[in-house]
C-alpha positions as CSV (number, residue, x, y, z in Angstrom):
1,X,115.8,128.3,101.9
2,X,117.6,126.7,99.0
3,X,118.6,123.8,101.2
4,X,115.0,123.3,102.2
5,X,113.9,123.1,98.5
6,X,116.5,120.4,97.9
7,X,115.2,118.5,100.9
8,X,111.7,118.8,99.7
9,X,112.8,117.3,96.4
10,X,114.5,114.2,97.9
11,X,111.7,111.9,96.9
12,X,112.5,112.5,93.3
13,X,109.4,112.3,91.0
14,X,107.2,110.9,93.8
15,X,105.1,112.8,96.2
16,X,104.5,110.1,98.9
17,X,106.6,107.4,100.5
18,X,106.2,104.5,102.9
19,X,109.3,103.0,104.3
20,X,109.8,100.2,106.8
21,X,113.2,99.0,107.9
22,X,112.4,95.7,109.5
23,X,115.9,95.3,111.0
24,X,115.5,98.3,113.3
25,X,111.7,98.8,113.5
26,X,110.3,95.3,113.3
27,X,106.9,94.5,111.8
28,X,104.5,97.5,111.3
29,X,101.3,96.4,113.0
30,X,99.5,99.6,112.1
31,X,100.2,99.9,108.3
32,X,100.7,96.3,107.5
33,X,98.6,93.1,108.0
34,X,99.3,89.5,107.5
35,X,97.4,87.5,104.8
36,X,97.1,83.9,103.8
37,X,96.7,80.7,105.8
38,X,98.8,81.8,108.7
39,X,97.5,79.2,111.3
40,X,100.6,76.9,111.0
41,X,103.1,79.7,110.1
42,X,105.6,81.2,112.5
43,X,106.3,85.0,112.3
44,X,108.8,86.9,114.3
45,X,110.5,90.3,114.3
46,X,114.3,89.7,114.8
47,X,117.3,92.0,114.8
48,X,118.0,90.8,111.2
49,X,114.5,91.4,109.9
50,X,110.9,90.2,109.9
51,X,111.0,86.4,109.6
52,X,108.3,84.2,108.2
53,X,108.7,80.4,108.5
54,X,106.4,77.9,106.8
55,X,107.2,74.5,108.4
56,X,106.5,71.2,106.6
57,X,102.7,71.0,106.0
58,X,100.2,68.2,106.1
59,X,98.4,69.7,103.1
60,X,99.2,72.1,100.3
61,X,99.5,75.7,101.5
62,X,98.9,78.9,99.5
63,X,100.9,82.1,99.7
64,X,101.6,83.6,103.1
65,X,102.6,87.3,103.4
66,X,101.6,90.8,104.3
67,X,99.9,93.7,102.6
68,X,99.9,97.5,103.2
69,X,96.6,98.9,104.5
70,X,96.7,101.7,101.9
71,X,96.4,101.9,98.1
72,X,98.9,103.1,95.5
73,X,98.0,105.8,93.0
74,X,99.9,107.0,89.9
75,X,103.5,106.3,89.1
76,X,105.2,104.1,91.7
77,X,108.4,102.4,92.7
78,X,108.1,99.4,95.1
79,X,111.2,97.8,96.4
80,X,111.5,94.7,98.7
81,X,114.7,93.5,100.3
82,X,114.8,89.9,101.5
83,X,117.0,87.0,102.6
84,X,116.0,83.3,101.9
85,X,117.2,81.1,104.8
86,X,115.8,77.7,103.9
87,X,113.8,76.0,101.2
88,X,113.5,72.7,99.3
89,X,113.2,72.0,95.6
90,X,109.6,71.2,94.8
91,X,108.8,68.2,92.7
92,X,106.0,70.0,90.9
93,X,104.3,73.4,90.8
94,X,105.5,76.9,90.2
95,X,108.4,76.8,92.6
96,X,109.3,78.3,96.0
97,X,110.5,81.7,96.9
98,X,109.7,85.3,97.9
99,X,107.5,87.6,95.7
100,X,105.8,90.9,95.0
101,X,102.3,90.6,93.7
102,X,100.4,93.8,92.6
103,X,96.8,94.1,91.5
104,X,95.0,97.1,90.0
105,X,91.5,98.3,90.6
106,X,90.1,96.9,87.4
107,X,87.2,94.5,86.5
108,X,89.7,92.0,85.1
109,X,91.9,92.2,88.2
110,X,95.0,93.1,86.2
111,X,98.1,91.9,88.1
112,X,101.9,91.6,88.0
113,X,103.9,89.0,89.8
114,X,107.7,89.2,90.5
115,X,109.3,86.3,92.3
116,X,112.7,85.1,93.2
117,X,112.2,81.3,92.8
118,X,113.6,77.8,92.9
119,X,111.7,75.9,90.3
120,X,110.8,72.2,90.1
121,X,113.6,71.8,87.5
122,X,116.1,73.2,90.0
123,X,116.5,76.5,88.3
124,X,117.3,79.6,90.3
125,X,115.6,82.5,88.7
126,X,113.6,85.7,89.0
127,X,110.4,85.5,87.1
128,X,108.1,88.3,86.0
129,X,104.5,87.5,85.1
130,X,101.7,89.7,83.8
131,X,98.2,88.4,84.4
132,X,94.6,89.2,83.6
133,X,91.1,87.6,83.6
134,X,89.7,86.4,80.2
135,X,86.0,86.5,79.1
136,X,85.4,83.1,80.7
137,X,86.6,84.3,84.1
138,X,89.8,82.3,84.0
139,X,93.2,83.8,85.1
140,X,95.6,83.9,82.2
141,X,99.2,85.0,81.7
142,X,99.9,87.7,79.2
143,X,103.6,87.4,79.6
144,X,106.0,85.2,81.6
145,X,109.7,86.1,81.5
146,X,112.7,85.3,83.7
147,X,116.4,85.6,84.2
148,X,119.0,83.5,86.1
149,X,119.5,84.6,89.7
150,X,121.5,82.7,92.3
151,X,121.8,85.0,95.2
152,X,119.7,84.1,98.3
153,X,119.7,87.7,99.5
154,X,118.6,90.5,97.3
155,X,115.9,93.0,96.2
156,X,112.9,92.9,94.0
157,X,111.5,96.1,92.4
158,X,108.4,97.0,90.4
159,X,108.3,100.4,88.8
160,X,105.5,102.1,86.9
161,X,105.9,105.1,84.7
162,X,102.7,106.1,82.9
163,X,101.2,102.7,81.9
164,X,104.5,100.8,81.7
165,X,105.6,98.6,84.5
166,X,109.2,97.4,84.8
167,X,110.4,94.4,86.8
168,X,113.9,94.5,88.3
169,X,116.1,92.6,90.7
170,X,119.4,93.1,92.5
171,X,121.8,91.2,94.7
172,X,121.7,92.9,98.1
173,X,123.3,96.3,97.5
174,X,124.3,95.6,93.9
175,X,122.9,97.4,90.8
176,X,119.4,96.6,89.6
177,X,119.0,94.6,86.3
178,X,115.8,94.6,84.3
179,X,113.9,91.4,84.0
180,X,111.0,92.5,81.8
181,X,108.5,95.3,81.1
182,X,104.8,95.3,80.3
183,X,101.9,97.6,79.8
184,X,99.9,97.6,83.1
185,X,97.5,100.6,82.7
186,X,97.4,103.6,85.0
187,X,94.7,102.4,87.4
188,X,95.1,102.6,91.2
189,X,96.7,99.5,92.9
190,X,94.3,98.0,95.4
191,X,96.8,95.5,96.7
192,X,100.5,95.2,97.1
193,X,101.4,91.8,98.6
194,X,104.7,90.7,99.9
195,X,104.6,86.9,99.8
196,X,106.4,83.8,100.9
197,X,105.5,81.0,98.4
198,X,106.0,77.3,98.7
199,X,104.5,76.5,95.3
200,X,101.1,75.4,96.7
201,X,102.9,72.4,98.2
202,X,103.7,70.9,101.6
203,X,107.3,72.0,101.6
204,X,108.9,74.2,104.2
205,X,110.4,77.6,103.4
206,X,112.0,80.2,105.7
207,X,112.9,83.8,104.9
208,X,113.5,87.2,106.4
209,X,112.2,90.5,105.0
210,X,114.6,93.4,105.8
211,X,113.1,96.4,104.0
212,X,110.1,97.7,102.2
213,X,109.9,101.0,100.4
214,X,106.8,102.2,98.4
215,X,107.1,105.5,96.6
216,X,104.2,106.9,94.5
217,X,102.3,109.9,93.4
218,X,99.8,109.2,96.2
219,X,99.3,106.6,98.9
220,X,95.6,107.0,99.8
221,X,94.1,105.0,102.7
222,X,94.7,104.6,106.4
223,X,98.3,105.6,106.1
224,X,97.3,109.1,105.0
225,X,96.0,109.7,108.5
226,X,99.6,110.7,109.3
227,X,102.4,111.6,107.0
228,X,104.4,108.7,105.6
229,X,107.3,107.8,107.9
230,X,110.0,109.3,105.7
231,X,107.9,112.4,105.0
232,X,107.4,112.8,108.8
233,X,111.1,112.6,109.5
234,X,111.7,115.1,106.6
235,X,109.2,117.5,108.1
236,X,111.0,117.4,111.5
237,X,114.3,117.9,109.7
238,X,113.0,120.9,107.8
239,X,111.5,122.5,110.9
240,X,114.8,121.9,112.7
241,X,116.7,123.7,110.0
242,X,114.2,126.6,110.0
243,X,114.4,126.8,113.8
244,X,118.2,126.8,113.7
245,X,118.2,129.6,111.2
246,X,115.7,131.7,113.1
247,X,117.4,131.2,116.5
248,X,120.8,131.8,115.0
249,X,119.6,134.9,113.2
250,X,118.0,136.2,116.4
251,X,121.2,135.5,118.4
252,X,123.3,137.3,115.8
253,X,120.9,140.3,115.9
254,X,121.1,140.5,119.7
255,X,124.9,140.3,119.7
256,X,125.0,143.1,117.1
257,X,122.6,145.2,119.2
258,X,124.7,144.6,122.3
259,X,127.9,145.6,120.5
260,X,126.2,148.7,119.2
261,X,125.0,149.7,122.6
262,X,128.4,149.1,124.1
263,X,130.0,151.4,121.5
264,X,127.5,154.1,122.1
265,X,128.2,154.0,125.8
């Protein structure tokens, strides 16, 4: 039973997990849905990940991406793995890249934005931005911090412990480095958006998403109709171990019974 206890604790401090390996499993049509102006966008599940391509546009385009159909409650750790295939330096705007955008269930629509971006100045960076809504109803930045980052393949991560959110990034399988941290409150997340951003411009951008992992205290919503994927696999593993122990124990008991009977004869 000690092994089972260790397995049950494999999620660390989190009680729920959603994981999608886009390389082997493709896009999740049940738990995820596309968002944004997708009419002129090409999406495709490929052996190397879920690919979103924004071709050159006739007019400025907003963010295109996908969101989980469930909410995120309590402490969390959200990790996105990506590969940028093609992009062009914008002349103006906030830059082009891939992003994580989280909003909490609050009247002021508290949000955090983490993006791997190529800016109009030609800078390759990861930017972390904390946003809210002021008394006049305008979206304002509470913080805006970035670090140099040149790799085209990497990972973005947002982690919340208590009310503190930490933004991190990593090159592929390299160690994570902290970009910034902010107070974000403890309210439930009502949106987690994985985005492909062309800086609200007409520029093309092409990227693959290879992995998405969301760990949290709770993941309420449609996904709770069945156990999270990793939890489901874990349950089967545990039951397999229990079955192995029971069958093995029964076989051992039968062999001992047969040996005892043979000796008595």
